[in-house]
LUMDREN-368065 format. One line per field, with one value per residue (C-alpha): x, y, z. Coordinates in Angstrom, 1 decimal, always signed. Last residue first. Layout:
# LUMDREN-368065
xx	[X, ...];
yy	[Y, ...];
zz	[Z, ...];
This chain:
# LUMDREN-368065
xx	[+16.0, +18.5, +16.4, +13.4, +15.4, +16.6, +13.0, +11.8, +14.6, +13.7, +10.1, +11.1, +13.3, +10.5, +8.0, +10.5, +11.3, +7.6, +7.2, +10.1, +8.7, +5.3, +6.9, +9.0, +5.9, +4.1, +6.9, +7.0, +3.2, +3.5, +6.3, +4.2, +1.2, +3.5, +4.7, +1.2, -0.1, +2.7, +1.7, -1.9, -0.9, +1.1, -1.9, -4.1, -1.6, -1.3, -5.1, -5.1, -2.6, -4.4, -7.7, -6.0, -4.5, -7.8, -9.6, -7.0, -7.1, -10.8, -10.7, -8.0, -9.9, -13.0, -11.2, -9.6, -13.0, -14.4, -11.6, -12.2, -15.9, -15.3, -13.4, -16.2, -18.7, -16.4, -16.1, -19.8, -21.4, -19.0, -18.9, -22.7, -22.9, -20.3, -21.9, -25.3, -28.8, -28.9, -26.2, -27.0, -24.6, -23.6, -22.5, -19.3, -18.1, -17.4, -13.9, -12.7, -13.0, -10.6, -8.8, -12.0, -11.7, -7.9, -8.2, -10.2, -7.5, -6.6, -3.1, -3.4, -6.4, -4.3, -6.5, -9.1, -6.4, -7.9, -5.6, -5.9, -6.3, -3.0, -2.4, +0.0, -0.1, +0.5, -0.4, -2.5, -1.9, -3.2, -6.9, -6.8, -5.8, -6.8, -5.0, -3.5, -3.8, -1.9, -4.1, -2.3, -3.2, -1.2, -0.8, -1.3, -2.4, -4.1, -7.6, -8.9, -6.4, -6.8, -10.5, -10.6, -8.6, -10.9, -14.0, -12.6, -12.1, -15.5, -17.1, -15.7, -18.4, -21.1, -20.0, -20.1, -17.3, -17.1, -15.5, -16.9, -14.6, -13.4, -10.6, -10.2, -7.3, -6.6, -3.8, -0.8, +2.5, +4.8, +6.4, +7.6, +6.1, +2.8, +2.9, +3.4, +0.4, -1.8, -0.9, -2.0, -5.0, -6.7, -7.3, -4.5, -4.5, -0.9, +1.1, +4.2, +6.8, +8.6, +11.2, +8.7, +11.1, +10.7, +6.9, +7.1, +9.3, +6.8, +3.8, +5.5, +6.8, +3.3, +1.7, +4.0, +3.9, +0.2, -0.4, +2.6, +0.4, -3.1, -3.3, -3.4, -6.4, -7.4, -6.2, -4.3, -5.2, -2.9, -4.2, -1.1, -1.0, +1.6, +3.5, +5.3, +4.0, +5.8, +3.5, +0.1, -2.5, -6.1, -8.5, -10.1, -10.7, -12.9, -11.6, -13.7, -15.8, -14.9, -14.4, -16.0, -13.3, -13.4, -17.1, -16.6, -13.8, -15.8, -18.9, -16.9, -15.3, -18.7, -19.9, -17.0, -17.1, -20.8, -20.2, -17.4, -19.1, -21.0, -17.8, -16.1, -19.1, -19.3, -15.6, -16.1, -18.9, -16.9, -13.8, -15.8, -17.1, -13.6, -12.4, -15.0, -14.0, -10.3, -11.0, -12.9, -10.0, -7.5, -9.6, -10.0, -6.3, -5.6, -7.7, -5.9, -2.6, -3.4, -4.7, -1.5, +0.7, -1.1, -0.6, +3.1, +3.4, +1.6, +3.9, +7.0, +9.1, +12.8];
yy	[+21.8, +19.5, +16.4, +18.0, +18.5, +14.9, +13.7, +16.0, +14.6, +11.0, +11.7, +13.3, +10.3, +7.9, +9.8, +10.0, +6.3, +5.5, +7.6, +5.8, +2.4, +3.4, +4.5, +1.4, -0.7, +1.2, +0.6, -3.1, -3.3, -1.6, -3.9, -6.9, -5.5, -4.7, -8.4, -9.7, -7.3, -8.4, -12.0, -11.0, -9.0, -12.0, -14.2, -11.7, -11.4, -15.2, -15.4, -12.6, -14.4, -17.7, -16.1, -14.2, -17.3, -19.1, -16.2, -16.1, -19.8, -19.9, -17.0, -18.7, -22.0, -20.2, -18.2, -21.5, -23.1, -20.1, -20.2, -23.9, -23.3, -20.7, -23.2, -25.7, -23.2, -22.5, -26.2, -27.1, -25.0, -25.7, -29.4, -29.6, -28.2, -30.5, -33.6, -33.1, -31.7, -33.6, -35.9, -39.5, -40.8, -44.2, -45.4, -43.3, -45.2, -43.0, -41.7, -42.9, -40.8, -41.2, -38.0, -35.9, -33.7, -33.1, -32.5, -29.3, -27.0, -29.4, -30.6, -34.0, -34.9, -35.0, -36.8, -34.0, -31.4, -27.9, -25.4, -23.5, -23.6, -25.2, -25.1, -23.1, -23.8, -22.1, -24.5, -23.6, -25.3, -24.3, -24.2, -27.1, -27.9, -24.7, -24.3, -20.8, -19.4, -19.2, -20.2, -20.8, -19.9, -21.0, -19.8, -16.1, -13.2, -15.8, -14.3, -17.5, -17.4, -13.7, -14.1, -17.1, -15.3, -12.2, -14.5, -16.3, -13.1, -11.7, -15.0, -14.6, -12.4, -14.3, -17.6, -16.1, -14.8, -15.5, -12.4, -10.5, -9.4, -5.8, -6.1, -7.4, -6.4, -6.8, -7.4, -6.5, -6.9, -6.6, -3.4, -5.2, -2.3, -2.8, -6.5, -6.0, -3.6, -6.0, -8.9, -6.9, -5.4, -8.7, -10.7, -9.7, -10.9, -11.3, -11.6, -13.8, -13.7, -17.0, -18.8, -20.7, -20.7, -17.0, -17.2, -20.0, -17.9, -15.0, -17.2, -18.9, -15.7, -14.1, -17.1, -16.9, -13.2, -13.0, -15.5, -14.5, -13.3, -12.4, -8.8, -7.4, -6.5, -7.0, -10.6, -12.5, -14.6, -14.4, -15.4, -16.2, -15.8, -17.3, -16.6, -18.4, -21.9, -24.5, -26.1, -24.6, -27.1, -26.4, -27.7, -24.3, -24.0, -27.1, -30.2, -31.7, -34.8, -37.6, -40.3, -39.5, -39.4, -35.6, -35.8, -38.4, -36.6, -33.4, -35.1, -36.6, -33.2, -31.6, -34.4, -34.0, -30.2, -30.3, -32.7, -30.4, -27.1, -27.4, -28.4, -25.2, -23.1, -24.8, -24.1, -20.5, -20.1, -21.7, -19.7, -16.5, -17.1, -17.8, -14.6, -12.6, -14.1, -13.5, -9.9, -9.4, -10.8, -8.6, -5.5, -6.4, -7.0, -3.6, -1.9, -3.8, -2.9, +0.8, +0.6, -1.2, +1.3, +4.3, +2.5, +2.1, +5.8, +6.9, +4.7, +6.3, +4.5, +4.0];
zz	[+70.5, +69.0, +69.8, +68.1, +64.9, +65.0, +65.3, +62.5, +60.2, +61.0, +60.2, +56.9, +56.0, +56.9, +54.7, +51.8, +52.2, +52.1, +49.0, +47.3, +48.3, +46.8, +43.6, +43.3, +43.9, +41.2, +38.8, +39.7, +39.2, +35.9, +34.7, +35.7, +33.8, +30.8, +30.7, +31.0, +28.4, +26.0, +26.3, +25.7, +22.6, +21.3, +21.7, +19.9, +17.1, +16.8, +16.5, +14.0, +11.8, +12.1, +11.1, +8.3, +6.9, +7.0, +5.4, +2.6, +2.1, +1.7, -0.8, -2.8, -2.9, -3.9, -6.7, -8.0, -8.2, -10.0, -12.5, -13.0, -13.4, -16.0, -18.1, -17.6, -19.0, -22.0, -22.6, -22.1, -24.8, -27.7, -26.6, -26.6, -30.1, -31.4, -29.7, -31.4, -30.6, -28.4, -27.0, -26.1, -23.5, -22.2, -25.6, -25.4, -22.3, -19.3, -18.7, -15.2, -12.1, -9.2, -10.0, -9.8, -6.7, -6.8, -10.5, -10.0, -11.5, -14.2, -14.7, -13.0, -15.2, -18.3, -20.9, -21.1, -21.7, -21.8, -23.5, -21.3, -17.5, -16.3, -12.6, -10.4, -6.7, -3.4, -0.5, +2.5, +5.9, +9.3, +8.6, +6.2, +2.6, +0.8, -2.5, -3.0, -6.5, -9.7, -12.7, -16.0, -19.6, -22.6, -26.2, -25.6, -27.9, -30.1, -30.1, -28.5, -25.6, -24.6, -24.9, -22.6, -20.0, -20.1, -20.0, -16.9, -15.0, -16.0, -14.7, -11.2, -9.7, -11.6, -10.0, -6.5, -4.4, -0.7, +0.9, -2.1, -4.9, -4.7, -7.2, -10.8, -12.9, -16.6, -19.1, -16.9, -18.7, -15.7, -14.6, -11.4, -9.3, -11.2, -10.7, -7.0, -6.8, -8.8, -6.5, -3.4, -5.0, -5.8, -9.1, -11.4, -15.0, -16.1, -19.3, -19.7, -22.5, -22.8, -20.6, -18.6, -15.6, -15.1, -15.0, -12.5, -10.2, -10.6, -9.7, -6.7, -5.3, -5.7, -4.0, -1.0, -0.5, -0.6, +2.2, +4.3, +7.2, +6.5, +7.9, +4.3, +2.2, -1.5, -1.5, -4.2, -7.2, -10.2, -13.6, -15.6, -19.4, -21.7, -24.8, -27.7, -27.1, -29.2, -30.1, -30.0, -28.7, -29.5, -26.9, -26.3, -30.0, -29.9, -31.6, -34.2, -33.2, -35.6, -33.0, -29.7, -27.0, -26.5, -25.7, -23.0, -21.3, -21.5, -20.0, -17.1, -16.4, -16.1, -13.8, -11.4, -11.4, -10.6, -7.6, -6.4, -6.5, -3.1, -1.3, -2.3, -1.3, +2.2, +2.7, +1.8, +4.3, +7.1, +6.3, +6.3, +9.8, +11.1, +9.3, +11.1, +14.5, +13.9, +12.9, +16.2, +18.2, +16.3, +17.1, +20.8, +21.0, +19.6, +22.3, +25.0, +23.4, +23.6, +27.1, +28.2, +26.4, +28.2, +31.5, +30.9, +29.9, +33.1, +35.3, +33.7, +31.2, +32.0];
C-alpha cells in the first residue's frame, strides 16, 4: 500500500501533467481554427481552376499535356503520404499509414513513397519501403510555398517516367470529432473524373463551362501548360491543409481526453489520500488512547 507521501507525490505529478495537456489542447484548438480558415480560403480558387482545366481539355484539337497522359497498364506508382511530425494526436498517424500501405498492397505494382511528416517517414524506413523524398518541419498551418517542393517532386517523378500514377494519402477533415483517411489520385489528371480529384468534394456540383465562354490568350496550349502544374500543386496544398487540420483536431481531442482522465485520476487519488490520512489519524488516536490506558493501569497498580 502506498504511503501518504507517495500519494501526494503522484497527485502533484498528475496535476502538472494535466496543466500540460490543457495547454496543448488550447494550442491545438487555435491551430484548428487557423487551418480551417486556410482550407476555406482555397476553395473558390480550386473551383475556378478546375473549371478552366475542364474547359481547356474539351477544346477540339488541343494536344494533351504530359500531366494528362494515361499509361496503360501502369507499371509503378507513387504515394505522397501525409503524417505528423509529432505524436500526442491519438490514432491519427496509425490510421492513415494503415490505409496507405493497404492501398499500396492492393495496387499490385511497385510503389514508391514521398513522406511528408516524421511519423510516416519512420514507419516507411522500418518497412524498408522505396522512399523517394521526405519533407519534415512544415508549419502548423502550411503555406503554398511550403508545400510546393512536395508537388514538384511528385510531378518530376511522373514526367520523367519513373512512376505511371501518383496518389495522395492524407486525412480528410470532416469535423472536430471525425477525420477520414483517404487516398486520392493526383496524376495523371483526369478532367472528366471529378470524383477522383483531391478537391472534388468542393467542386462536384460544377458543370464544364461551354468552350465559347472563354477567350484564351496567347493560346489554349500555353494556358494549359501553365495552369496544369499550378493546379497539381494546388491539389497537394489542399491535401496538406486537410491533413494539418485533421492533425490539430485529433490532438485537441486527444489532449481533452487526457485532461479528463487526469481529473478522474486526481479525484480517485484525492479520495485515497483522504482515506490514508484518516487511517493515520485513527492509528495515532488509538496509540494515544492505548498509552493513556496503560498509564491508568500503572497508576492503579501503584
